[in-house]
Each structure stands twice: as C-alpha cells, then as structure tokens.
N, C-alpha and C positions, 0 to 999 in steps of 0.2 A: 504494500500500500504506500502511496506517495502522499505527502502533505504539501499543500501549496500555501505559502504565506503571502498575503498582499500587503505591501508596505509602501506607505506614501513617502515621498522625498522629504528631506529636512526643510526647515523654515527658509524660504527664499528671501533675497534682498527685495525690499518693497519701496525703496526710495525715501520714505518718511518714517520707517519703522512701524508702519501700520499694515495689518493684513488686508489683502484685497484679492479679487479674482484676477489672476494674471494670464490664464488660458495658455496660449502658445508663445507668450512673451518669453524669450530665452534668457532668463536671469540666473545667476549663480546662487549658491547658498550664502546666507549671511553667517555671522559668527555663531549664532544660536544653532542654525542648521548644521554647521560643521560639527558642533558638539553633539547634536542629535545623531548624526551619522557615525560618529565615533562610538556612541553608546550602542548603536546597532552592531558594530564590529564586536563589541564585548558580548552581545547576545548571540551573534552568529558563531562565535568561537565555541559556545557550549550547546549549540543547536545543530542537528544534522542537516546543514544547508550544503547542497552540492553544486548549485549554480544560482546566479543572480541575473535576472533579465531586466533591462531598463530601456526607457525611451531615450532618444538622442538629446533631449533637452539638458542644458548644463546642470541644472539643479538635480536632475535625476541621475545623470552620469556621476556627478560628484558624490551623491549619496551611495550609489552602487559601488564605486571603486573604494570609497572609504570603508563601507560595510564589508567589502571583500577582504580587506587587510592584505591584499596581494596574494591571498591563498585560495580564494574561491573564484572560479571562472565567472567573468562578467560578459553577458551577451547584450549588445545594443541592437534593438529591433525597432525600426521605423513604425511598425504596426502598433506599437505601444504609445505612440505620440498622443499628446493631449488633444482632446476634441476642441474645436473652435467654438467658443461660447458667445462670440460677437463682441461688440464694443462694450 
C-alpha cells in the first residue's frame, strides 16, 4: 500500500507581509516559508517518503528541494502548476 501526502508550499513572499491569493505569480518563499520547508525536511527524515513531486513555481520548487534535504528525489511536473484564478 502507498501513502500519498499532499503538502502545500511554504509561506511565499507577498510584498507587504500580508497573505493574498497569488495564483500563478512566480514568487519565492519568504523567511517564514524557508523555515517551514526546513521543518518539512525534519518530518521527511522520519517518514517513509520516497519521492517528492512539485510544480515548477519557485515557491514550490524551493519547498520541495529543501524538504528533500538532497536525499529524496524531486520531480518537477508542469501538470502540477497552479490553476489560474484570475485577477
């Protein structure tokens, strides 16, 4: 049996420190988001994670590679891209 974990990217940069809907805007993680991704690495080290799949957006890729700790394969897949929610 396989287990699938659905994990959202860490907190993204939002310009003013406020959360907002950023849709396909390609922004990186902020300081908090990087800390969250590092906590995911701590979790992944004790959980049987064999691969990480990510959308190509910066915040997602940063989360995935930080979570992998360089030890879990990361697959970037365009099909996982954010849906366009409009203006």
